[in-house]
py3Dmol code that shows the C-alpha trace and the ligand (Angstrom):
import py3Dmol

protein = """\
ATOM      1  CA  MET A   1       0.780  12.352  15.658  1.00  0.00           C
ATOM      2  CA  GLU A   2       1.804  15.696  17.088  1.00  0.00           C
ATOM      3  CA  ASN A   3      -0.282  17.218  19.827  1.00  0.00           C
ATOM      4  CA  GLY A   4      -1.326  20.819  20.303  1.00  0.00           C
ATOM      5  CA  VAL A   5      -1.918  23.580  17.832  1.00  0.00           C
ATOM      6  CA  SER A   6      -0.549  22.779  14.421  1.00  0.00           C
ATOM      7  CA  PRO A   7       1.294  25.371  12.383  1.00  0.00           C
ATOM      8  CA  GLN A   8      -0.559  26.830   9.418  1.00  0.00           C
ATOM      9  CA  PRO A   9       0.570  24.714   6.446  1.00  0.00           C
ATOM     10  CA  PRO A  10       2.148  26.438   3.454  1.00  0.00           C
ATOM     11  CA  PRO A  11       0.476  26.082   0.048  1.00  0.00           C
ATOM     12  CA  PRO A  12       1.143  22.587  -1.341  1.00  0.00           C
ATOM     13  CA  ALA A  13       4.024  22.111  -3.762  1.00  0.00           C
ATOM     14  CA  GLN A  14       3.351  21.006  -7.325  1.00  0.00           C
ATOM     15  CA  GLU A  15       4.929  17.783  -8.528  1.00  0.00           C
ATOM     16  CA  SER A  16       6.482  19.616 -11.385  1.00  0.00           C
ATOM     17  CA  PRO A  17       8.532  21.673 -11.977  1.00  0.00           C
ATOM     18  CA  ALA A  18      11.113  20.183  -9.652  1.00  0.00           C
ATOM     19  CA  ALA A  19      11.225  21.461  -6.091  1.00  0.00           C
ATOM     20  CA  PRO A  20      14.545  23.367  -5.928  1.00  0.00           C
ATOM     21  CA  GLU A  21      15.662  21.968  -2.553  1.00  0.00           C
ATOM     22  CA  LEU A  22      15.328  18.415  -3.767  1.00  0.00           C
ATOM     23  CA  GLU A  23      17.346  19.235  -6.869  1.00  0.00           C
ATOM     24  CA  THR A  24      20.137  20.738  -4.785  1.00  0.00           C
ATOM     25  CA  ALA A  25      20.099  17.862  -2.369  1.00  0.00           C
ATOM     26  CA  LEU A  26      20.632  15.312  -5.071  1.00  0.00           C
ATOM     27  CA  SER A  27      22.355  16.777  -8.075  1.00  0.00           C
ATOM     28  CA  GLY A  28      25.725  17.151  -6.370  1.00  0.00           C
ATOM     29  CA  THR A  29      26.253  13.612  -5.146  1.00  0.00           C
ATOM     30  CA  GLU A  30      23.983  11.310  -7.154  1.00  0.00           C
ATOM     31  CA  SER A  31      24.011   9.036  -4.150  1.00  0.00           C
ATOM     32  CA  ALA A  32      20.985   7.373  -2.627  1.00  0.00           C
ATOM     33  CA  GLY A  33      21.949   8.972   0.719  1.00  0.00           C
ATOM     34  CA  ALA A  34      20.906  12.286  -0.728  1.00  0.00           C
ATOM     35  CA  ALA A  35      17.400  10.908  -1.135  1.00  0.00           C
ATOM     36  CA  ALA A  36      17.128  10.520   2.634  1.00  0.00           C
ATOM     37  CA  THR A  37      18.343  14.089   3.109  1.00  0.00           C
ATOM     38  CA  ALA A  38      15.742  15.324   0.662  1.00  0.00           C
ATOM     39  CA  LEU A  39      12.985  13.418   2.442  1.00  0.00           C
ATOM     40  CA  GLN A  40      14.079  15.047   5.688  1.00  0.00           C
ATOM     41  CA  ARG A  41      13.667  18.493   4.164  1.00  0.00           C
ATOM     42  CA  HIS A  42      10.123  18.021   2.945  1.00  0.00           C
ATOM     43  CA  THR A  43       6.903  17.487   4.809  1.00  0.00           C
ATOM     44  CA  CYS A  44       3.980  15.204   4.081  1.00  0.00           C
ATOM     45  CA  TYR A  45       2.069  18.355   3.247  1.00  0.00           C
ATOM     46  CA  ASP A  46       4.371  18.901   0.257  1.00  0.00           C
ATOM     47  CA  LEU A  47       3.047  15.663  -1.231  1.00  0.00           C
ATOM     48  CA  LEU A  48      -0.463  17.000  -1.591  1.00  0.00           C
ATOM     49  CA  PRO A  49      -1.460  18.123  -5.057  1.00  0.00           C
ATOM     50  CA  VAL A  50      -3.374  21.376  -5.481  1.00  0.00           C
ATOM     51  CA  SER A  51      -6.602  19.464  -5.926  1.00  0.00           C
ATOM     52  CA  TYR A  52      -7.324  16.002  -4.570  1.00  0.00           C
ATOM     53  CA  LYS A  53      -9.991  13.882  -2.945  1.00  0.00           C
ATOM     54  CA  VAL A  54      -9.898  12.043   0.372  1.00  0.00           C
ATOM     55  CA  ILE A  55     -12.136   9.036   0.845  1.00  0.00           C
ATOM     56  CA  VAL A  56     -13.155   8.707   4.501  1.00  0.00           C
ATOM     57  CA  PHE A  57     -15.778   6.307   5.860  1.00  0.00           C
ATOM     58  CA  ASP A  58     -17.975   6.911   8.872  1.00  0.00           C
ATOM     59  CA  THR A  59     -17.769   3.865  11.144  1.00  0.00           C
ATOM     60  CA  SER A  60     -21.567   3.465  10.948  1.00  0.00           C
ATOM     61  CA  LEU A  61     -21.380   2.764   7.189  1.00  0.00           C
ATOM     62  CA  PRO A  62     -22.233  -0.825   6.146  1.00  0.00           C
ATOM     63  CA  VAL A  63     -19.127  -2.794   5.193  1.00  0.00           C
ATOM     64  CA  LYS A  64     -20.680  -3.765   1.836  1.00  0.00           C
ATOM     65  CA  LYS A  65     -21.082  -0.123   0.828  1.00  0.00           C
ATOM     66  CA  ALA A  66     -17.563   0.649   1.962  1.00  0.00           C
ATOM     67  CA  LEU A  67     -16.199  -2.214  -0.154  1.00  0.00           C
ATOM     68  CA  ALA A  68     -18.086  -0.990  -3.209  1.00  0.00           C
ATOM     69  CA  ALA A  69     -16.778   2.548  -2.642  1.00  0.00           C
ATOM     70  CA  LEU A  70     -13.166   1.346  -2.262  1.00  0.00           C
ATOM     71  CA  LEU A  71     -13.397  -0.504  -5.575  1.00  0.00           C
ATOM     72  CA  GLN A  72     -15.139   2.388  -7.271  1.00  0.00           C
ATOM     73  CA  HIS A  73     -12.318   4.726  -6.304  1.00  0.00           C
ATOM     74  CA  GLY A  74      -9.564   2.179  -6.933  1.00  0.00           C
ATOM     75  CA  VAL A  75      -8.137   2.357  -3.404  1.00  0.00           C
ATOM     76  CA  GLN A  76      -7.277  -0.504  -1.090  1.00  0.00           C
ATOM     77  CA  SER A  77      -8.217   1.045   2.211  1.00  0.00           C
ATOM     78  CA  ALA A  78      -9.511   4.282   3.680  1.00  0.00           C
ATOM     79  CA  PRO A  79      -9.366   6.190   6.957  1.00  0.00           C
ATOM     80  CA  LEU A  80     -12.324   5.897   9.325  1.00  0.00           C
ATOM     81  CA  TRP A  81     -14.168   8.638  11.140  1.00  0.00           C
ATOM     82  CA  ASP A  82     -16.054   8.106  14.384  1.00  0.00           C
ATOM     83  CA  SER A  83     -18.780  10.744  14.381  1.00  0.00           C
ATOM     84  CA  ASN A  84     -19.604  10.131  18.047  1.00  0.00           C
ATOM     85  CA  SER A  85     -16.156  11.013  19.313  1.00  0.00           C
ATOM     86  CA  MET A  86     -15.456  13.214  16.239  1.00  0.00           C
ATOM     87  CA  ARG A  87     -12.098  11.509  15.870  1.00  0.00           C
ATOM     88  CA  PHE A  88     -10.034   9.576  13.393  1.00  0.00           C
ATOM     89  CA  ALA A  89     -10.784   5.907  14.097  1.00  0.00           C
ATOM     90  CA  GLY A  90      -8.101   3.929  12.260  1.00  0.00           C
ATOM     91  CA  MET A  91      -7.972   2.487   8.740  1.00  0.00           C
ATOM     92  CA  LEU A  92     -10.467   0.191   7.068  1.00  0.00           C
ATOM     93  CA  THR A  93      -8.296  -2.672   5.910  1.00  0.00           C
ATOM     94  CA  ASP A  94      -7.579  -6.357   6.454  1.00  0.00           C
ATOM     95  CA  PHE A  95     -10.360  -7.999   4.478  1.00  0.00           C
ATOM     96  CA  ILE A  96      -8.321 -11.155   4.145  1.00  0.00           C
ATOM     97  CA  ASN A  97      -8.728 -11.943   7.811  1.00  0.00           C
ATOM     98  CA  LEU A  98     -12.436 -11.178   7.562  1.00  0.00           C
ATOM     99  CA  ILE A  99     -12.778 -13.660   4.718  1.00  0.00           C
ATOM    100  CA  ARG A 100     -10.754 -16.266   6.596  1.00  0.00           C
ATOM    101  CA  HIS A 101     -12.898 -15.635   9.682  1.00  0.00           C
ATOM    102  CA  TYR A 102     -16.152 -16.339   7.837  1.00  0.00           C
ATOM    103  CA  TYR A 103     -14.628 -19.270   5.975  1.00  0.00           C
ATOM    104  CA  THR A 104     -13.621 -21.051   9.160  1.00  0.00           C
ATOM    105  CA  ASN A 105     -16.387 -19.982  11.554  1.00  0.00           C
ATOM    106  CA  THR A 106     -19.684 -19.904   9.788  1.00  0.00           C
ATOM    107  CA  SER A 107     -21.836 -21.284   6.981  1.00  0.00           C
ATOM    108  CA  TYR A 108     -22.215 -19.445   3.697  1.00  0.00           C
ATOM    109  CA  ASP A 109     -25.820 -18.445   4.448  1.00  0.00           C
ATOM    110  CA  ASN A 110     -24.888 -17.069   7.851  1.00  0.00           C
ATOM    111  CA  ALA A 111     -21.917 -15.241   6.427  1.00  0.00           C
ATOM    112  CA  LEU A 112     -24.034 -13.620   3.715  1.00  0.00           C
ATOM    113  CA  GLU A 113     -26.624 -12.521   6.235  1.00  0.00           C
ATOM    114  CA  GLU A 114     -24.046 -11.184   8.654  1.00  0.00           C
ATOM    115  CA  ILE A 115     -22.057  -9.317   5.993  1.00  0.00           C
ATOM    116  CA  GLU A 116     -25.267  -7.798   4.667  1.00  0.00           C
ATOM    117  CA  GLN A 117     -25.851  -6.107   8.014  1.00  0.00           C
ATOM    118  CA  LEU A 118     -22.338  -5.593   9.232  1.00  0.00           C
ATOM    119  CA  GLN A 119     -21.314  -2.007   9.901  1.00  0.00           C
ATOM    120  CA  ILE A 120     -17.681  -0.958   9.897  1.00  0.00           C
ATOM    121  CA  SER A 121     -17.881  -0.567  13.685  1.00  0.00           C
ATOM    122  CA  GLY A 122     -19.044  -4.216  13.914  1.00  0.00           C
ATOM    123  CA  LEU A 123     -16.199  -5.318  11.687  1.00  0.00           C
ATOM    124  CA  ARG A 124     -13.771  -3.499  13.989  1.00  0.00           C
ATOM    125  CA  GLU A 125     -15.235  -5.425  16.939  1.00  0.00           C
ATOM    126  CA  ILE A 126     -14.647  -8.737  15.133  1.00  0.00           C
ATOM    127  CA  GLN A 127     -11.105  -7.631  14.268  1.00  0.00           C
ATOM    128  CA  GLN A 128     -10.512  -6.602  17.877  1.00  0.00           C
ATOM    129  CA  LYS A 129     -11.679  -9.998  19.185  1.00  0.00           C
ATOM    130  CA  MET A 130      -9.337 -11.685  16.705  1.00  0.00           C
ATOM    131  CA  GLY A 131      -6.470  -9.535  18.023  1.00  0.00           C
ATOM    132  CA  LEU A 132      -6.010  -7.933  14.605  1.00  0.00           C
ATOM    133  CA  LEU A 133      -6.312  -4.302  15.577  1.00  0.00           C
ATOM    134  CA  ARG A 134      -3.249  -2.344  16.460  1.00  0.00           C
ATOM    135  CA  PRO A 135      -3.162  -1.041  20.048  1.00  0.00           C
ATOM    136  CA  ARG A 136      -3.231   2.526  18.723  1.00  0.00           C
ATOM    137  CA  ASN A 137      -4.435   4.184  15.557  1.00  0.00           C
ATOM    138  CA  ILE A 138      -1.295   5.087  13.653  1.00  0.00           C
ATOM    139  CA  ALA A 139      -1.293   8.448  11.873  1.00  0.00           C
ATOM    140  CA  ILE A 140       1.086  11.292  11.175  1.00  0.00           C
ATOM    141  CA  HIS A 141       0.715  15.064  11.210  1.00  0.00           C
ATOM    142  CA  PRO A 142       0.902  16.653   7.731  1.00  0.00           C
ATOM    143  CA  MET A 143       3.786  18.880   8.844  1.00  0.00           C
ATOM    144  CA  GLN A 144       6.016  15.951   9.807  1.00  0.00           C
ATOM    145  CA  THR A 145       8.711  15.138   7.295  1.00  0.00           C
ATOM    146  CA  LEU A 146       8.539  12.598   4.499  1.00  0.00           C
ATOM    147  CA  TYR A 147      11.502  10.945   6.197  1.00  0.00           C
ATOM    148  CA  GLU A 148       9.506  10.476   9.417  1.00  0.00           C
ATOM    149  CA  ALA A 149       6.559   9.161   7.418  1.00  0.00           C
ATOM    150  CA  SER A 150       8.846   6.703   5.588  1.00  0.00           C
ATOM    151  CA  LYS A 151      10.339   5.455   8.858  1.00  0.00           C
ATOM    152  CA  LEU A 152       6.888   4.931  10.349  1.00  0.00           C
ATOM    153  CA  LEU A 153       5.618   3.131   7.252  1.00  0.00           C
ATOM    154  CA  LEU A 154       8.584   0.781   7.276  1.00  0.00           C
ATOM    155  CA  LYS A 155       8.701   0.202  11.040  1.00  0.00           C
ATOM    156  CA  ASP A 156       5.043  -0.777  11.212  1.00  0.00           C
ATOM    157  CA  HIS A 157       5.024  -2.643   7.857  1.00  0.00           C
ATOM    158  CA  LEU A 158       2.381  -0.274   6.518  1.00  0.00           C
ATOM    159  CA  HIS A 159       1.738   0.610   2.909  1.00  0.00           C
ATOM    160  CA  ARG A 160      -0.286   3.725   3.732  1.00  0.00           C
ATOM    161  CA  LEU A 161      -0.400   6.225   6.543  1.00  0.00           C
ATOM    162  CA  PRO A 162      -3.215   8.709   7.214  1.00  0.00           C
ATOM    163  CA  LEU A 163      -2.339  12.387   7.618  1.00  0.00           C
ATOM    164  CA  VAL A 164      -4.318  13.715  10.560  1.00  0.00           C
ATOM    165  CA  ASP A 165      -4.210  17.341  11.645  1.00  0.00           C
ATOM    166  CA  ARG A 166      -5.147  18.245  15.196  1.00  0.00           C
ATOM    167  CA  VAL A 167      -5.991  21.683  16.515  1.00  0.00           C
ATOM    168  CA  GLY A 168      -6.813  21.544  20.222  1.00  0.00           C
ATOM    169  CA  ASN A 169      -9.266  18.699  20.474  1.00  0.00           C
ATOM    170  CA  GLN A 170     -10.412  18.851  16.885  1.00  0.00           C
ATOM    171  CA  GLU A 171      -9.076  16.371  14.355  1.00  0.00           C
ATOM    172  CA  THR A 172      -9.145  16.551  10.548  1.00  0.00           C
ATOM    173  CA  ILE A 173      -8.238  13.705   8.213  1.00  0.00           C
ATOM    174  CA  VAL A 174      -6.213  15.517   5.569  1.00  0.00           C
ATOM    175  CA  SER A 175      -5.083  12.737   3.223  1.00  0.00           C
ATOM    176  CA  VAL A 176      -3.292   9.404   3.094  1.00  0.00           C
ATOM    177  CA  VAL A 177       0.401   9.114   2.311  1.00  0.00           C
ATOM    178  CA  THR A 178       1.604   5.892   0.687  1.00  0.00           C
ATOM    179  CA  GLN A 179       4.986   4.360  -0.038  1.00  0.00           C
ATOM    180  CA  TYR A 180       4.214   4.842  -3.714  1.00  0.00           C
ATOM    181  CA  LYS A 181       3.434   8.555  -3.332  1.00  0.00           C
ATOM    182  CA  ILE A 182       6.714   9.168  -1.474  1.00  0.00           C
ATOM    183  CA  LEU A 183       8.795   7.327  -4.075  1.00  0.00           C
ATOM    184  CA  LYS A 184       6.963   9.039  -6.919  1.00  0.00           C
ATOM    185  CA  TYR A 185       7.457  12.463  -5.345  1.00  0.00           C
ATOM    186  CA  LEU A 186      11.151  11.781  -5.005  1.00  0.00           C
ATOM    187  CA  ALA A 187      11.445  10.508  -8.573  1.00  0.00           C
ATOM    188  CA  ALA A 188       9.370  13.378 -10.013  1.00  0.00           C
ATOM    189  CA  ASN A 189      11.028  16.212  -8.144  1.00  0.00           C
ATOM    190  CA  ALA A 190      14.595  15.019  -7.885  1.00  0.00           C
ATOM    191  CA  PRO A 191      15.783  14.044 -11.369  1.00  0.00           C
ATOM    192  CA  ALA A 192      19.103  12.852  -9.923  1.00  0.00           C
ATOM    193  CA  VAL A 193      17.503   9.801  -8.309  1.00  0.00           C
ATOM    194  CA  THR A 194      16.394   8.563 -11.681  1.00  0.00           C
ATOM    195  CA  LYS A 195      20.054   8.695 -12.725  1.00  0.00           C
ATOM    196  CA  LEU A 196      21.268   6.357  -9.958  1.00  0.00           C
ATOM    197  CA  ASP A 197      23.017   3.843 -12.195  1.00  0.00           C
ATOM    198  CA  THR A 198      23.835   0.873  -9.957  1.00  0.00           C
ATOM    199  CA  GLN A 199      22.173  -2.320 -11.138  1.00  0.00           C
ATOM    200  CA  LEU A 200      19.707  -4.148  -8.908  1.00  0.00           C
ATOM    201  CA  ARG A 201      22.010  -7.200  -8.836  1.00  0.00           C
ATOM    202  CA  ASP A 202      24.674  -5.098  -7.080  1.00  0.00           C
ATOM    203  CA  LEU A 203      22.368  -3.341  -4.623  1.00  0.00           C
ATOM    204  CA  GLY A 204      20.923  -6.241  -2.661  1.00  0.00           C
ATOM    205  CA  ILE A 205      17.427  -4.708  -2.861  1.00  0.00           C
ATOM    206  CA  GLY A 206      14.489  -7.122  -2.857  1.00  0.00           C
ATOM    207  CA  THR A 207      13.788 -10.762  -2.075  1.00  0.00           C
ATOM    208  CA  PHE A 208      15.336 -13.473  -4.227  1.00  0.00           C
ATOM    209  CA  GLU A 209      15.175 -16.570  -2.054  1.00  0.00           C
ATOM    210  CA  ASN A 210      12.375 -18.548  -0.493  1.00  0.00           C
ATOM    211  CA  LEU A 211       9.793 -16.754  -2.658  1.00  0.00           C
ATOM    212  CA  ALA A 212       6.130 -17.372  -1.923  1.00  0.00           C
ATOM    213  CA  THR A 213       4.545 -18.483  -5.198  1.00  0.00           C
ATOM    214  CA  ALA A 214       1.475 -20.350  -6.392  1.00  0.00           C
ATOM    215  CA  THR A 215       0.435 -22.129  -9.569  1.00  0.00           C
ATOM    216  CA  ALA A 216      -2.804 -21.462 -11.439  1.00  0.00           C
ATOM    217  CA  SER A 217      -4.438 -24.430  -9.728  1.00  0.00           C
ATOM    218  CA  THR A 218      -3.414 -23.530  -6.154  1.00  0.00           C
ATOM    219  CA  PRO A 219      -6.563 -23.141  -4.007  1.00  0.00           C
ATOM    220  CA  LEU A 220      -7.257 -19.509  -3.232  1.00  0.00           C
ATOM    221  CA  ILE A 221      -7.290 -20.140   0.530  1.00  0.00           C
ATOM    222  CA  GLU A 222      -3.607 -21.184   0.326  1.00  0.00           C
ATOM    223  CA  VAL A 223      -2.738 -17.905  -1.388  1.00  0.00           C
ATOM    224  CA  LEU A 224      -4.662 -15.908   1.242  1.00  0.00           C
ATOM    225  CA  ASN A 225      -2.799 -17.821   3.945  1.00  0.00           C
ATOM    226  CA  LEU A 226       0.500 -16.867   2.294  1.00  0.00           C
ATOM    227  CA  PHE A 227      -0.439 -13.165   2.481  1.00  0.00           C
ATOM    228  CA  ILE A 228      -0.950 -13.446   6.226  1.00  0.00           C
ATOM    229  CA  GLU A 229       1.760 -15.936   7.178  1.00  0.00           C
ATOM    230  CA  ARG A 230       4.515 -14.341   5.073  1.00  0.00           C
ATOM    231  CA  LYS A 231       3.342 -10.711   5.593  1.00  0.00           C
ATOM    232  CA  ILE A 232       3.460 -10.024   1.858  1.00  0.00           C
ATOM    233  CA  SER A 233       1.113  -8.188  -0.469  1.00  0.00           C
ATOM    234  CA  ALA A 234       1.441 -10.228  -3.669  1.00  0.00           C
ATOM    235  CA  VAL A 235       2.023 -13.804  -4.760  1.00  0.00           C
ATOM    236  CA  PRO A 236       3.419 -14.487  -8.250  1.00  0.00           C
ATOM    237  CA  ILE A 237       1.565 -17.206 -10.147  1.00  0.00           C
ATOM    238  CA  VAL A 238       4.045 -19.367 -12.027  1.00  0.00           C
ATOM    239  CA  ASP A 239       3.912 -22.485 -14.210  1.00  0.00           C
ATOM    240  CA  GLU A 240       5.965 -25.641 -13.606  1.00  0.00           C
ATOM    241  CA  LYS A 241       9.006 -24.070 -15.345  1.00  0.00           C
ATOM    242  CA  GLY A 242       8.858 -20.954 -13.167  1.00  0.00           C
ATOM    243  CA  PHE A 243       7.421 -18.768 -15.959  1.00  0.00           C
ATOM    244  CA  VAL A 244       5.481 -15.858 -14.499  1.00  0.00           C
ATOM    245  CA  LEU A 245       1.832 -16.126 -15.573  1.00  0.00           C
ATOM    246  CA  ASP A 246       0.272 -13.520 -13.299  1.00  0.00           C
ATOM    247  CA  VAL A 247       0.383 -12.020  -9.808  1.00  0.00           C
ATOM    248  CA  TYR A 248      -2.401 -12.301  -7.224  1.00  0.00           C
ATOM    249  CA  GLU A 249      -2.444  -9.131  -5.125  1.00  0.00           C
ATOM    250  CA  LYS A 250      -4.056  -8.216  -1.829  1.00  0.00           C
ATOM    251  CA  TYR A 251      -6.100  -5.655  -3.726  1.00  0.00           C
ATOM    252  CA  ASP A 252      -7.715  -8.485  -5.737  1.00  0.00           C
ATOM    253  CA  VAL A 253      -9.210  -9.752  -2.483  1.00  0.00           C
ATOM    254  CA  LEU A 254     -11.471  -6.686  -2.278  1.00  0.00           C
ATOM    255  CA  MET A 255     -13.393  -7.829  -5.334  1.00  0.00           C
ATOM    256  CA  LEU A 256     -13.757 -11.248  -3.821  1.00  0.00           C
ATOM    257  CA  ALA A 257     -15.066  -9.822  -0.552  1.00  0.00           C
ATOM    258  CA  ARG A 258     -17.573  -7.636  -2.352  1.00  0.00           C
ATOM    259  CA  GLU A 259     -18.868 -10.509  -4.461  1.00  0.00           C
ATOM    260  CA  GLY A 260     -19.426 -12.618  -1.346  1.00  0.00           C
ATOM    261  CA  ALA A 261     -17.081 -15.197  -2.875  1.00  0.00           C
ATOM    262  CA  PHE A 262     -15.639 -16.031   0.539  1.00  0.00           C
ATOM    263  CA  TYR A 263     -17.652 -19.248   0.587  1.00  0.00           C
ATOM    264  CA  ASP A 264     -15.568 -20.794  -2.174  1.00  0.00           C
ATOM    265  CA  LEU A 265     -11.994 -20.381  -1.110  1.00  0.00           C
ATOM    266  CA  GLU A 266     -11.130 -23.799  -2.520  1.00  0.00           C
ATOM    267  CA  MET A 267     -11.460 -22.366  -6.025  1.00  0.00           C
ATOM    268  CA  PRO A 268      -8.200 -22.266  -8.006  1.00  0.00           C
ATOM    269  CA  VAL A 269      -6.496 -18.888  -7.858  1.00  0.00           C
ATOM    270  CA  SER A 270      -6.806 -18.666 -11.676  1.00  0.00           C
ATOM    271  CA  GLU A 271     -10.586 -18.479 -11.210  1.00  0.00           C
ATOM    272  CA  ALA A 272     -10.238 -15.705  -8.630  1.00  0.00           C
ATOM    273  CA  LEU A 273      -8.038 -13.778 -11.068  1.00  0.00           C
ATOM    274  CA  VAL A 274     -10.910 -13.683 -13.552  1.00  0.00           C
ATOM    275  CA  LYS A 275     -12.914 -11.743 -10.941  1.00  0.00           C
ATOM    276  CA  ARG A 276     -10.198  -9.122 -10.674  1.00  0.00           C
ATOM    277  CA  ALA A 277     -11.297  -5.463 -10.636  1.00  0.00           C
ATOM    278  CA  PRO A 278     -11.604  -4.032 -14.164  1.00  0.00           C
ATOM    279  CA  ASP A 279      -9.175  -1.202 -13.369  1.00  0.00           C
ATOM    280  CA  PHE A 280      -6.271  -3.646 -12.857  1.00  0.00           C
ATOM    281  CA  GLU A 281      -3.125  -1.715 -13.688  1.00  0.00           C
ATOM    282  CA  GLY A 282      -1.004  -4.636 -14.829  1.00  0.00           C
ATOM    283  CA  ILE A 283       2.206  -6.196 -13.580  1.00  0.00           C
ATOM    284  CA  HIS A 284       5.577  -4.486 -13.688  1.00  0.00           C
ATOM    285  CA  THR A 285       8.589  -6.664 -14.339  1.00  0.00           C
ATOM    286  CA  CYS A 286      12.265  -5.776 -14.359  1.00  0.00           C
ATOM    287  CA  THR A 287      15.568  -7.609 -14.640  1.00  0.00           C
ATOM    288  CA  MET A 288      18.603  -7.759 -12.369  1.00  0.00           C
ATOM    289  CA  SER A 289      20.497  -5.536 -14.791  1.00  0.00           C
ATOM    290  CA  ASP A 290      17.960  -2.702 -14.516  1.00  0.00           C
ATOM    291  CA  THR A 291      19.343   0.203 -12.511  1.00  0.00           C
ATOM    292  CA  LEU A 292      17.822   1.789  -9.428  1.00  0.00           C
ATOM    293  CA  GLY A 293      17.348   4.928 -11.517  1.00  0.00           C
ATOM    294  CA  GLN A 294      15.380   3.062 -14.207  1.00  0.00           C
ATOM    295  CA  VAL A 295      13.125   1.510 -11.587  1.00  0.00           C
ATOM    296  CA  LEU A 296      12.449   4.926 -10.027  1.00  0.00           C
ATOM    297  CA  GLU A 297      11.829   6.438 -13.453  1.00  0.00           C
ATOM    298  CA  THR A 298       9.092   3.824 -14.011  1.00  0.00           C
ATOM    299  CA  ILE A 299       7.585   4.789 -10.648  1.00  0.00           C
ATOM    300  CA  ARG A 300       7.630   8.434 -11.737  1.00  0.00           C
ATOM    301  CA  ARG A 301       5.748   7.630 -14.916  1.00  0.00           C
ATOM    302  CA  MET A 302       3.073   5.185 -13.788  1.00  0.00           C
ATOM    303  CA  PRO A 303       1.432   3.543 -10.779  1.00  0.00           C
ATOM    304  CA  VAL A 304       3.529   0.617  -9.589  1.00  0.00           C
ATOM    305  CA  HIS A 305       2.814  -1.702  -6.663  1.00  0.00           C
ATOM    306  CA  ARG A 306       6.011  -3.769  -6.918  1.00  0.00           C
ATOM    307  CA  PHE A 307       8.447  -5.136  -9.501  1.00  0.00           C
ATOM    308  CA  ILE A 308       8.553  -8.811 -10.352  1.00  0.00           C
ATOM    309  CA  VAL A 309      12.156  -9.599 -11.257  1.00  0.00           C
ATOM    310  CA  VAL A 310      12.443 -11.985 -14.208  1.00  0.00           C
ATOM    311  CA  GLU A 311      15.088 -13.500 -16.428  1.00  0.00           C
ATOM    312  CA  ASP A 312      13.760 -14.959 -19.694  1.00  0.00           C
ATOM    313  CA  ASN A 313      10.278 -14.647 -18.193  1.00  0.00           C
ATOM    314  CA  THR A 314      11.320 -16.886 -15.303  1.00  0.00           C
ATOM    315  CA  LEU A 315      10.725 -15.632 -11.779  1.00  0.00           C
ATOM    316  CA  LYS A 316      13.898 -14.485  -9.994  1.00  0.00           C
ATOM    317  CA  GLY A 317      12.617 -12.229  -7.220  1.00  0.00           C
ATOM    318  CA  VAL A 318      10.367  -9.462  -5.964  1.00  0.00           C
ATOM    319  CA  VAL A 319      11.367  -5.837  -5.413  1.00  0.00           C
ATOM    320  CA  SER A 320       8.635  -4.196  -3.386  1.00  0.00           C
ATOM    321  CA  LEU A 321       8.124  -0.485  -2.802  1.00  0.00           C
ATOM    322  CA  SER A 322       9.109  -1.032   0.833  1.00  0.00           C
ATOM    323  CA  ASP A 323      12.419  -2.579  -0.339  1.00  0.00           C
ATOM    324  CA  LEU A 324      13.126   0.537  -2.433  1.00  0.00           C
ATOM    325  CA  LEU A 325      12.081   3.019   0.246  1.00  0.00           C
ATOM    326  CA  SER A 326      14.078   1.192   2.890  1.00  0.00           C
ATOM    327  CA  TYR A 327      17.192   1.223   0.675  1.00  0.00           C
ATOM    328  CA  LEU A 328      16.830   4.906  -0.157  1.00  0.00           C
ATOM    329  CA  ILE A 329      16.435   6.076   3.429  1.00  0.00           C
ATOM    330  CA  ASN A 330      19.137   3.836   4.871  1.00  0.00           C
ATOM    331  CA  HIS A 331      21.979   4.377   2.381  1.00  0.00           C
TER     332      HIS A 331
END
"""
ligand_1 = """\
23
LIG
P 5.476 -5.917 0.479
O 4.363 -6.519 1.252
O 5.253 -5.969 -0.988
O 5.847 -4.554 0.974
O 6.759 -6.827 0.747
C 7.299 -7.014 2.044
C 8.596 -7.777 1.924
O 8.322 -9.101 1.451
C 9.594 -7.178 0.936
O 10.895 -7.303 1.470
C 9.457 -8.015 -0.316
O 10.666 -8.137 -1.062
C 9.046 -9.359 0.251
N 8.127 -10.068 -0.658
C 7.103 -9.537 -1.377
N 6.454 -10.496 -2.075
C 7.073 -11.658 -1.785
C 6.896 -13.030 -2.186
N 5.913 -13.381 -3.021
N 7.735 -13.968 -1.676
C 8.719 -13.623 -0.792
N 8.942 -12.370 -0.387
C 8.149 -11.386 -0.873
"""
view = py3Dmol.view(width=600, height=400)
view.addModel(protein, "pdb")
view.setStyle({"model": 0}, {"cartoon": {"style": "trace"}})
view.addModel(ligand_1, "xyz")
view.setStyle({"model": 1}, {"stick": {}})
view.zoomTo()
view.show()
């Protein structure tokens, strides 16, 4: 985050019609390299729509209420505000480790009682003891470029990055920028990127070997362990022939945490999928012959968390948003 007095931000750009600079940057070359140039020319502030909401939790809020609010607003995590120091206090995230902590360290009754009373600040203390908190709270100033935000997201393996303004000693949480929002902004405002016509099979984007998968009967705890051990955000659920049946996502864990279902992590993942949040947006699949442009066009049109690559419904790979962003800023 930048220090000192921040410049007065310009009025936010609309997603449409296309921002002229982005058009110019891309229409001439139709190369992915132009996407990086475009991201260098625009700030995080440009991502903000005219009207939007920011969900911020005070660190004294009970964790249970925070979980309910996250689910109600369909977001995976939210920035925290410490009203004692009047400062941004990190992101509320990492419920998987909380669930694993209670599963291994305490009885169900104790866990229920503790969770009932746990404040976010208490959760942060547990996370700190477990060595799960980052040494510093990562944020970016709204006037830094989308390129800088992308680099930071990728370097720290983050899916979202809070925008925090600072004037003198006073901080304001402005919004949260995500990998999805950056890709969508690019796809919506730079039509040329949606015309990039190289097929995924020729681009080397995504993971196609040593995939972490589970079957419907895999115990949930094994899937949660895969999230942590493999540093991934989704595990495809396949049958014995490799047919994709579903995908268990990190977001699904929120529902589990709210329901207090952390006592039964031996349940098959298929059972946990039934508890999935009602606003589940579905799974996006693509094939190796889809082009980069087609994939970005899908991102422009609808919320996407990742693409599951299939051939005749059989799992071939995973193309995550971080894979796409990394390709676009490095080529
Ligand atoms: P993500 O957490 O979705 O940003 O993915 C991080 C990295 O892990 C990306 O390079 C993905 O291609 C890869 N990845 C995502 N899901 C899986 C999976 N189930 N098995 C193996 N690799 C994965």
